[in-house]
C-alpha positions in Angstrom: 0.0 0.0 0.0 2.7 2.4 0.9 4.6 1.7 -2.3 1.4 2.7 -4.2 1.4 6.1 -2.7 5.1 6.7 -3.2 4.7 5.8 -6.9 1.7 8.1 -7.2 3.6 10.9 -5.6 6.6 10.3 -7.9 4.3 10.4 -10.9 2.8 13.7 -9.7 6.2 15.2 -9.2 7.2 14.0 -12.8 3.9 15.2 -14.3 5.3 18.6 -15.3 8.0 17.1 -17.3 5.7 14.6 -19.0 3.1 17.2 -20.0 2.6 18.3 -23.6 2.9 22.0 -24.4 -0.7 22.9 -23.7 -0.8 20.8 -20.6 2.4 22.4 -19.4 1.0 25.9 -19.9 -2.1 25.0 -17.9 0.0 23.4 -15.2 2.2 26.5 -15.0 -0.9 28.7 -14.8 -2.3 26.6 -12.0 1.0 26.8 -10.0 1.0 30.6 -10.5 -2.6 30.8 -9.4 -1.9 28.7 -6.2 1.2 30.8 -5.4 -0.8 34.0 -5.7 -3.6 32.7 -3.5 -1.0 31.2 -1.1 0.6 34.6 -0.7 -2.6 36.0 0.7 -2.9 33.1 3.2 0.7 32.2 4.0 2.9 34.9 5.6 6.2 33.4 4.6 7.8 33.6 1.2 7.1 30.6 -1.0 10.2 31.3 -3.0 12.3 31.0 0.2 10.6 28.0 1.7 9.7 24.4 0.8 6.6 22.4 1.6 7.5 18.7 2.2 4.9 15.9 2.3 5.4 12.4 3.6 2.6 9.9 3.4 2.5 7.0 5.9 0.1 4.2 6.9 -1.9 6.4 9.4 -1.9 9.6 7.5 1.1 11.8 6.8 3.5 14.5 7.8 3.6 18.0 6.3 6.6 20.2 6.9 7.4 23.7 5.8 11.1 24.5 5.9 13.0 27.7 5.2 15.5 27.2 2.5 18.1 29.1 4.6 18.6 30.1 8.2 16.5 33.2 7.7 15.1 33.8 11.2 12.2 35.8 10.0 11.0 33.1 7.5 11.4 30.5 10.3 9.3 32.6 12.7 6.6 33.2 10.0 6.5 29.4 9.2 6.2 28.4 12.8 3.5 31.0 13.6 1.4 30.0 10.6 1.6 26.3 11.0 0.9 26.5 14.7 -2.3 28.6 13.9 -3.3 26.2 11.1 -2.8 23.1 13.2 -5.2 24.6 15.8 -7.8 25.5 13.1 -7.5 22.1 11.4 -8.1 20.4 14.8 -11.4 22.3 15.0 -12.3 21.2 11.4 -11.6 24.7 9.9 -9.8 24.0 6.6 -10.8 27.4 5.2 -7.2 28.5 4.3 -6.4 25.4 2.1 -9.8 25.9 0.4 -8.9 29.5 -0.3 -5.7 28.4 -1.9 -6.6 25.2 -3.7 -10.4 25.5 -4.2 -13.4 24.1 -2.5 -13.3 20.8 -4.5 -9.7 20.0 -3.4 -9.3 16.2 -3.1 -9.6 14.9 0.4 -10.7 18.3 1.9 -14.4 17.6 2.4 -13.6 14.3 4.3 -11.1 16.1 6.5 -13.7 18.8 7.4 -16.5 16.4 8.2 -14.2 13.8 9.9 -12.2 16.2 12.0 -13.4 14.5 15.2 -11.6 11.3 14.1 -8.5 13.1 13.0 -5.4 13.6 15.2 -3.3 16.8 14.4 0.0 17.4 16.1 2.1 20.5 15.5 5.9 20.7 16.3 8.8 22.8 15.5 11.7 21.5 13.5 15.1 22.9 12.4 14.3 25.8 10.0 10.5 25.4 10.3 7.6 23.5 11.6 5.5 20.4 10.8 2.0 19.0 11.3 1.4 15.3 11.7 -2.1 14.1 10.5 -3.3 10.8 11.6 -6.5 8.7 12.0 -7.6 5.2 12.7 -10.4 5.7 10.1 -9.1 4.3 6.7 -11.3 6.7 4.8 -9.7 9.7 6.6 -6.2 8.3 6.0 -7.1 8.0 2.3 -8.4 11.7 2.4 -5.1 12.8 4.0 -3.2 11.1 1.2 -5.4 12.6 -1.5 -5.0 16.1 0.1 -1.3 15.8 0.2 -1.1 14.6 -3.4 -3.2 17.6 -4.5 -0.9 20.0 -2.6 2.1 18.5 -4.2 0.6 18.9 -7.6 -0.6 22.5 -6.9 2.5 23.8 -5.3 4.9 22.7 -8.1 8.5 23.7 -7.4 7.5 24.9 -3.9 6.8 21.4 -2.7 8.3 18.0 -2.7 7.5 14.5 -1.6 9.7 13.1 1.2 11.5 10.0 -0.1 
């Protein structure tokens, strides 16, 4: 099962290279649109940070890491992820919806299943992370779909943990 998700993430990451000219243009437009919407929600600079997503059997880990030791970017990342983790624990996924759209894969299930979702925030070197987990297989699947959608939408600003 885990290998299936790693393969899917690798395919998503390679998608931009495998696209035809029209698809590539559409993909670039989507990345620009997400970056613009993200700038209105996320206080840190997307060009100076990286989103990292790691899928596991119980959900997954999302990290945002400054690309350098920039103390201001690190402070902004930690403040934002701390606030987001508290919101997500209450079932408030408004910010991702603002960035990625209301039909973002996995999002509806996370909102309606928040009482069966465990969300844990912690600081890491040069950033912060949120661990998402559930014993409900449907919510685990929703987390995986949500991560895959974020990887696809954030383009060069995101990567799958290998």
